[in-house]
C-alpha positions as CSV (number, residue, x, y, z in Angstrom):
1,X,-21.6,-15.9,-21.2
2,X,-21.4,-12.2,-20.7
3,X,-18.3,-10.4,-20.4
4,X,-19.0,-9.6,-16.9
5,X,-19.7,-13.2,-15.9
6,X,-16.4,-14.5,-17.6
7,X,-14.3,-12.2,-14.3
8,X,-12.6,-13.9,-12.3
9,X,-14.5,-12.9,-8.8
10,X,-11.4,-11.3,-7.7
11,X,-11.4,-9.1,-10.8
12,X,-15.1,-8.8,-10.4
13,X,-14.8,-7.0,-6.9
14,X,-12.0,-4.9,-8.0
15,X,-13.7,-3.6,-11.3
16,X,-16.6,-3.2,-9.7
17,X,-17.1,0.6,-10.8
18,X,-16.3,-0.2,-14.3
19,X,-18.5,-3.2,-14.7
20,X,-21.4,-0.8,-16.4
21,X,-18.8,-0.1,-18.7
22,X,-18.2,-3.4,-19.2
23,X,-21.7,-4.2,-20.2
24,X,-22.1,-1.2,-22.6
25,X,-18.7,-1.9,-24.7
26,X,-20.6,-5.7,-24.9
27,X,-23.2,-3.9,-26.4
28,X,-21.7,-1.9,-28.4
29,X,-19.5,-5.0,-29.9
30,X,-22.0,-7.6,-30.6
31,X,-23.5,-5.4,-33.3
32,X,-21.0,-6.7,-35.7
33,X,-18.7,-9.9,-35.7
34,X,-15.4,-9.8,-33.8
35,X,-12.3,-11.3,-32.6
36,X,-11.9,-13.3,-30.6
37,X,-15.0,-15.3,-30.1
38,X,-17.2,-14.1,-27.4
39,X,-16.5,-16.7,-25.0
40,X,-12.3,-15.7,-24.6
41,X,-12.6,-12.2,-25.0
42,X,-11.9,-11.4,-20.5
43,X,-9.7,-14.4,-20.4
44,X,-6.8,-12.8,-19.5
45,X,-8.6,-11.6,-16.5
46,X,-10.4,-15.2,-16.1
47,X,-7.7,-16.0,-13.1
48,X,-7.5,-15.1,-9.7
49,X,-5.8,-11.4,-9.3
50,X,-4.0,-12.5,-5.9
51,X,-2.2,-15.2,-8.0
52,X,-1.1,-12.6,-10.4
53,X,2.8,-12.2,-10.5
54,X,3.8,-10.6,-14.1
55,X,1.9,-8.3,-16.6
56,X,2.6,-8.6,-20.6
57,X,0.3,-5.4,-21.9
58,X,-0.5,-6.0,-25.3
59,X,-1.9,-3.7,-28.0
60,X,-5.5,-5.5,-29.3
61,X,-6.4,-8.8,-30.7
62,X,-4.4,-10.6,-33.5
63,X,-6.8,-10.0,-36.2
64,X,-6.4,-13.5,-38.2
65,X,-9.6,-15.3,-37.5
66,X,-7.2,-18.5,-36.4
67,X,-5.3,-16.6,-33.9
68,X,-6.8,-14.8,-31.3
69,X,-7.4,-17.0,-27.6
70,X,-8.2,-14.0,-25.7
71,X,-4.4,-13.5,-24.3
72,X,-2.1,-10.8,-25.1
73,X,0.3,-12.7,-28.0
74,X,-0.8,-16.2,-27.4
75,X,-2.3,-18.4,-30.4
76,X,-4.2,-22.0,-30.4
77,X,-1.6,-25.1,-29.5
78,X,-2.5,-26.9,-32.6
79,X,-0.9,-23.9,-34.8
80,X,2.9,-24.5,-36.4
81,X,2.7,-21.7,-38.0
82,X,3.7,-18.4,-35.4
83,X,2.8,-14.9,-36.4
84,X,5.9,-12.6,-36.7
85,X,5.8,-10.9,-33.7
86,X,5.3,-14.0,-31.4
87,X,8.3,-15.0,-33.3
88,X,10.2,-12.6,-32.3
89,X,9.2,-13.3,-28.5
90,X,10.2,-16.3,-28.5
91,X,13.8,-15.4,-30.1
92,X,14.2,-12.7,-27.4
93,X,12.9,-15.3,-24.8
94,X,15.6,-18.2,-26.3
95,X,18.3,-15.7,-26.2
96,X,17.6,-14.1,-22.7
97,X,17.2,-17.5,-20.6
98,X,19.3,-19.7,-23.5
99,X,16.7,-22.0,-23.4
100,X,15.4,-23.7,-27.0
101,X,13.0,-21.7,-28.9
102,X,9.2,-23.3,-28.2
103,X,7.6,-25.2,-30.2
104,X,3.7,-24.0,-29.0
105,X,3.0,-20.8,-29.5
106,X,0.0,-21.4,-26.6
107,X,0.9,-19.3,-23.5
108,X,-1.1,-20.7,-21.1
109,X,1.9,-22.3,-19.2
110,X,2.8,-18.3,-18.1
111,X,-1.0,-17.7,-17.2
112,X,-0.8,-20.9,-15.1
113,X,1.8,-19.4,-13.1
114,X,0.6,-15.8,-12.8
115,X,0.9,-13.6,-16.0
116,X,-1.6,-11.5,-17.2
117,X,-1.6,-11.0,-20.8
118,X,-3.7,-8.6,-21.3
119,X,-4.4,-6.4,-24.4
120,X,-5.4,-2.8,-23.9
121,X,-8.8,-3.4,-26.8
122,X,-9.9,-7.1,-25.9
123,X,-11.5,-7.2,-29.4
124,X,-11.6,-5.9,-32.8
125,X,-12.9,-6.2,-36.2
126,X,-11.5,-9.5,-38.5
127,X,-8.9,-8.4,-40.5
128,X,-8.7,-5.1,-39.1
129,X,-6.1,-4.1,-36.2
130,X,-7.2,-1.1,-33.9
131,X,-11.0,-1.4,-34.9
132,X,-12.1,-1.3,-31.5
133,X,-10.1,1.2,-30.1
134,X,-12.7,3.4,-29.8
135,X,-15.2,1.1,-27.7
136,X,-14.9,2.2,-24.6
137,X,-12.1,-0.3,-23.9
138,X,-8.6,1.8,-22.9
139,X,-11.1,3.0,-20.2
140,X,-11.4,-0.6,-18.5
141,X,-8.0,-2.3,-19.1
142,X,-6.3,1.2,-18.1
143,X,-7.9,0.6,-14.8
144,X,-6.8,-3.3,-14.8
145,X,-3.4,-2.2,-15.2
146,X,-3.8,0.5,-12.9
147,X,-4.7,-1.7,-10.2
148,X,-2.1,-4.8,-10.7
149,X,0.6,-1.4,-10.7
150,X,-1.2,-1.0,-7.2
151,X,-0.5,-4.4,-6.3
152,X,3.1,-4.4,-7.1
153,X,3.3,-6.4,-9.9
154,X,5.9,-6.4,-12.4
155,X,4.8,-4.6,-16.1
156,X,6.7,-5.4,-18.9
157,X,5.1,-2.8,-21.4
158,X,6.6,-3.3,-25.2
159,X,5.8,-0.2,-27.5
160,X,5.0,3.0,-27.2
161,X,1.1,2.2,-26.2
162,X,1.7,0.2,-23.6
163,X,4.3,2.6,-22.7
164,X,1.3,5.1,-22.2
165,X,0.8,3.0,-18.4
166,X,4.2,3.5,-17.5
167,X,3.4,6.1,-15.0
168,X,1.1,3.2,-12.8
169,X,4.5,1.4,-12.0
170,X,7.3,1.9,-10.0
171,X,10.6,1.9,-11.4
172,X,11.9,-1.2,-9.9
173,X,8.7,-2.8,-11.1
174,X,8.6,-1.7,-15.1
175,X,10.4,-3.0,-17.7
176,X,10.1,-1.5,-21.4
177,X,11.6,-1.8,-24.6
178,X,10.6,-1.6,-28.4
179,X,7.4,-4.0,-29.3
180,X,8.6,-7.2,-30.5
181,X,6.8,-7.0,-33.7
182,X,9.2,-6.4,-36.7
183,X,8.6,-3.4,-37.6
184,X,10.8,-2.0,-34.5
185,X,12.2,-5.4,-32.5
186,X,15.4,-4.3,-33.8
187,X,15.1,-1.1,-32.4
188,X,15.5,-2.2,-28.7
189,X,13.3,-5.4,-28.0
190,X,16.0,-7.7,-29.2
191,X,18.8,-8.0,-26.1
192,X,16.0,-6.4,-24.0
193,X,16.0,-9.7,-21.6
194,X,12.7,-9.0,-20.2
195,X,12.0,-12.5,-19.0
196,X,15.5,-12.5,-16.9
197,X,14.8,-9.3,-15.3
198,X,11.1,-9.7,-14.7
199,X,12.2,-12.7,-12.6
200,X,15.0,-10.8,-11.0
201,X,12.5,-8.4,-10.1
202,X,10.3,-10.4,-8.4
203,X,12.9,-12.0,-6.7
204,X,13.7,-8.9,-5.3
205,X,10.2,-9.1,-3.5
206,X,10.9,-12.3,-2.6
207,X,8.3,-13.9,-5.1
208,X,8.9,-16.8,-6.7
209,X,10.0,-16.3,-10.4
210,X,8.0,-17.3,-13.7
211,X,9.3,-21.0,-15.1
212,X,9.3,-19.1,-18.8
213,X,9.5,-22.5,-20.7
214,X,6.7,-23.5,-23.0
């Protein structure tokens, strides 16, 4: 299935002006082996735009071939060993909401409630982080972020790369902190309470909160 065909019809309509770019990106990345597998590349945009509530913006897929599933920060349910960044996300989740740390790294339950887990680059070469940043992805995904922000969705932007897009969000819908990676988590990610704050922002807008338990 082509990248374009993987988009939910609502996203196809919203991104109509960027579909030719998406086709061009697919042609470029298909000349080499890439992650995640082709049928998962657009998974973050396969849900109805109208049901989205919260955006969590990542950088690019995990470079380990066993990890990427097309959703930022998520991994396959059967894996019991979590990447360090996901471990830190779960540590903050548990601390923020006073709930047990998840035993599954599959974040699909969040997606099913309207959380968009989008990376700024949707592919990479195996073993090479940021290897597809010049493929045109950021022009495409920046438009996705802009559309979500304009529709009043809550944006959770971790780290400097994600926060380049802070300008799209109104102050009351924007949550920023250091990135949860081991290199920066202790510089402001831990204790930032993104999950409870996102839910409060939703409640303030009269929207049902996310059940963040996994």
